[in-house]
C-alpha positions as CSV (number, residue, x, y, z in Angstrom):
1,X,25.2,14.0,-5.2
2,X,21.3,14.5,-4.6
3,X,19.4,11.6,-5.3
4,X,15.7,12.1,-7.0
5,X,12.7,10.7,-5.6
6,X,11.3,7.7,-7.8
7,X,8.5,9.8,-8.9
8,X,10.5,12.7,-10.0
9,X,12.7,10.3,-11.8
10,X,9.9,8.8,-13.8
11,X,8.7,12.3,-14.6
12,X,11.9,13.3,-16.0
13,X,11.8,10.0,-17.8
14,X,8.2,10.7,-19.3
15,X,9.2,14.4,-20.5
16,X,12.0,13.0,-22.5
17,X,9.8,10.4,-24.2
18,X,8.2,11.2,-27.7
19,X,4.5,11.2,-27.8
20,X,4.5,7.5,-29.1
21,X,6.7,6.2,-26.5
22,X,4.5,8.1,-23.8
23,X,1.3,6.3,-25.1
24,X,3.0,3.0,-25.4
25,X,3.8,3.6,-21.8
26,X,0.7,4.5,-20.6
27,X,-1.5,2.0,-22.2
28,X,-1.2,-0.8,-19.5
29,X,-2.5,1.8,-17.3
30,X,-5.5,2.6,-19.5
31,X,-6.1,-0.9,-20.0
32,X,-6.3,-1.7,-16.3
33,X,-8.8,1.4,-16.0
34,X,-11.1,0.3,-19.0
35,X,-11.2,-3.2,-19.7
36,X,-13.2,-4.6,-22.1
37,X,-17.1,-4.2,-21.4
38,X,-16.5,-1.0,-19.4
39,X,-19.5,1.5,-20.1
40,X,-18.4,5.0,-20.7
41,X,-20.6,8.2,-21.9
42,X,-18.9,10.8,-23.9
43,X,-18.6,14.6,-22.9
44,X,-16.6,15.8,-25.9
45,X,-14.6,14.3,-29.0
46,X,-11.6,16.3,-30.4
47,X,-12.7,15.3,-34.1
48,X,-13.3,18.1,-36.2
49,X,-14.8,15.6,-39.2
50,X,-17.0,12.9,-37.8
51,X,-17.1,13.5,-34.0
52,X,-19.4,11.2,-31.6
53,X,-22.2,13.2,-30.3
54,X,-21.8,14.3,-26.9
55,X,-23.7,12.5,-24.3
56,X,-23.4,9.1,-26.3
57,X,-23.1,5.8,-24.5
58,X,-20.6,3.2,-25.4
59,X,-18.8,-0.3,-24.1
60,X,-15.2,-0.5,-24.4
61,X,-13.7,-2.9,-26.7
62,X,-10.2,-3.0,-26.2
63,X,-7.1,-0.6,-25.6
64,X,-4.5,-0.4,-28.1
65,X,-0.8,0.1,-27.7
66,X,-1.1,3.8,-28.2
67,X,-3.8,3.8,-25.2
68,X,-6.6,4.8,-27.6
69,X,-9.7,3.4,-26.1
70,X,-11.5,1.4,-29.0
71,X,-15.5,1.8,-28.4
72,X,-18.7,0.3,-30.1
73,X,-20.8,3.3,-29.4
74,X,-24.6,2.5,-28.8
75,X,-25.5,4.8,-31.9
76,X,-23.8,2.2,-34.1
77,X,-20.5,4.0,-34.4
78,X,-16.9,2.2,-34.0
79,X,-14.5,5.1,-32.9
80,X,-11.8,5.5,-30.4
81,X,-11.7,7.8,-28.0
82,X,-8.0,9.3,-26.5
83,X,-7.5,9.8,-23.0
84,X,-6.2,13.5,-22.2
85,X,-7.7,14.5,-25.6
86,X,-11.5,13.5,-25.8
87,X,-13.5,14.0,-22.5
88,X,-15.5,10.9,-21.1
89,X,-16.3,9.0,-17.7
90,X,-17.4,5.8,-16.6
91,X,-21.1,5.2,-16.1
92,X,-21.9,4.7,-12.3
93,X,-23.5,1.2,-11.2
94,X,-26.8,3.3,-10.9
95,X,-26.8,4.3,-14.5
96,X,-26.0,0.8,-15.7
97,X,-28.7,-0.7,-13.8
98,X,-30.8,2.1,-15.0
99,X,-30.0,0.8,-18.4
100,X,-30.7,-2.8,-17.7
101,X,-34.4,-1.9,-16.9
102,X,-36.7,-3.3,-14.3
103,X,-35.8,-6.4,-12.8
104,X,-38.3,-9.6,-13.3
105,X,-40.2,-10.4,-10.4
106,X,-38.9,-13.4,-8.7
107,X,-42.1,-15.6,-9.5
108,X,-41.4,-15.2,-13.1
109,X,-42.3,-13.0,-15.8
110,X,-46.2,-12.1,-16.6
111,X,-47.9,-14.3,-18.7
112,X,-48.5,-13.7,-22.3
113,X,-52.0,-11.9,-22.8
114,X,-54.6,-13.7,-25.1
115,X,-56.4,-12.1,-27.8
């Protein structure tokens, strides 16, 4: 009798699952990868009716039980992205720092100008 490697057994189990079960099983890993507050940039959204435009940035609100990442987009939209269907990536630390603008000098903000 041949024993399967644990990863092979897991893959066989996942292949037998229906899409709902597969997504439900993936959700904890997606939550770990994209916790609330994570900044993402969208490359492409598979939505024929009202996609969020490519290049739009947003903040993760939550990940639901079907592994959909619910977003608050910077353009005001609230629409989930689906890993494996939509294309996106996390912003780098440098991109996040650039969004936050220049640092305030150590001696405090510049005094207000009198008119």
